[in-house]
C-alpha positions, 0 to 999 in steps of 0.5 A: 537922515534928519534933514530928509525926514524933515523934508518929507513931513514939511507942508506943501510948497506954495507952488504945489498949493497953488496947483491944488487950489487950481484943481479944486477950482476947476472941479468946482467949475465943472461940477456947477456946469454939469449942475446947470446943464441938468437943471436946464434939462429938467426945467425944459421937461417941467415946462413942457409938462406944465404947458401941455397941462395948461393948454389941455385943461382949457377946453373944460374950463373956458368957453370957445367960439363955435361959430354962429354966435354959439359958445361952449366948452367940452365935458370931461365925462364926455371926453373920457367916456365918449365914443366919437372924436368930434360930434360937432360943437364942443363935443370931443371924445378921446376915451375910445382912442385910449382903448385903441392905443392900449389894444394896438400896443398889446397886440404889437407886444405879442409879436415883438417880445418873442421875436426880440428875445429869440433874436437877442439869444441868437446874437448873444449865445447861438450865432458865431461871432462874425455872424452875431456881429453882422446881425447886431449891426443890422439891429442897430441900423434898424433902431436908427431908421426914422419912423416915417420910413417905417410908415412908407414901408408899411404903406408900400409892403404891409398894407398890400399884404393885409389887403390881399390876405383879407380878400383871401378870407372874404373880408374887405379893408380900406386898401390895407389900412387897418388895425393889423397893419398898425400892429405890424408896423409898431412891432417892427419899430419896437423890435430893435430897441427891445433886442439891443437891450436884451442882447446887453442883458444876455451878454452880462450873464455870469459865465460861471452860471452857464458853465455850472449848468453845462457841467451838470449835464444840461444841454446848450438849449436848456442852459439858454432858456432856463439859465441865461434868459432867467438871469437876464430877465430884468434887463430884458424887461427894461428893454420891453418897457422902452419898446412899449414907450416907443409903441405908445408914443408913435404917431407918424408911422402908425397914422400912415397905415392904421387909417383914421377912425372917428369913432370906436373903440376898434377890435376888428384887426381888418377895420381902420382904427386910430390912436391918441397920437394919430388923432393928435397928428391928424388935422393939427395943421388945419386947426386954428390956434386958440380954437377948441379943435386945437386945444383939445389935442393938448387934452389928448396929450394929457391923457397920453402922458397919464397912460405912459406914466401909469404903464411905466410905474406898473412895469417898473414895479414888475421889473423890480419884483422880478429882480428882488425874487432873483436876488432875494432882496427886498425892494424899497420904493422911492417914496419910502426912501424919501420918507426915510431920509426926511424922517430924522429931520422931522423928528429933530424939528419936533424935538426942538419945538418940544424944548421951546414949549417947555 
């Protein structure tokens, strides 16, 4: 017995120690590989942002050759608050494009959000499993379709419908190219993303909540709308955020159906319009690198990034508020978390500085 106990409490044998060291070495190598991959990805994002900001600020800093011996640069005030894209020379404006972008996105949400939530509810709660699986597969296929295919569908199907609808109302469109066509196409592109996120959120709802609702006499419809959707609203809102990101940043499909309005903003649904992305896409192939017509599109890119960043902050704040109201927790912002983490180090440095002065 003593020999057995002595054997159990003995240290690792050399072979076991070598295996343990080998595992630790492999874990360290894999950890550093993942770190390098993450660093490269983050560096690419930072590089892209810095490059766009650098190129986008040039039209307001340096003078450009405008032809005929004339030089000039754009005005930041004119760029932000002007109503014409190109007024000749160095006068480019993108403020109306920002308004158009937000307006088109808002109208597309009015169509896409209810359809996405109802479709997700059908897939997650209402339809029989074979039919729900079929619908879910179809939504996944819609999410994988390239944007240019949506644009072609808009040109071939949506535009003629809008043209005929406007004619029936005694109105005229540019062959169907209109703000309304852009809204419909953007809604079609946003629905798959919103629906898949909503389906995941609905399927994650605690079954005990559903059973409790049915047990107290609520109907299935009441349970779906008052319990399931409310419990899944945080995930649904996350899907809406992703859908908004796709709608705001879409260029190819929108440009194929919305027209190319050189002034604005446009609020008539049957008029042609333009967004930041469509105007950046239009004419970029003809623009000469280094000219103001080329660099000004990077300026529009900065404005687009600011809009996306602002929308993301606002919507995530709303999502966190919804989650906090549901769980009864108090949300702490990332900035406050960073301050709370750095505060002990700052106090320690200050205390060391005070001791040295004494």
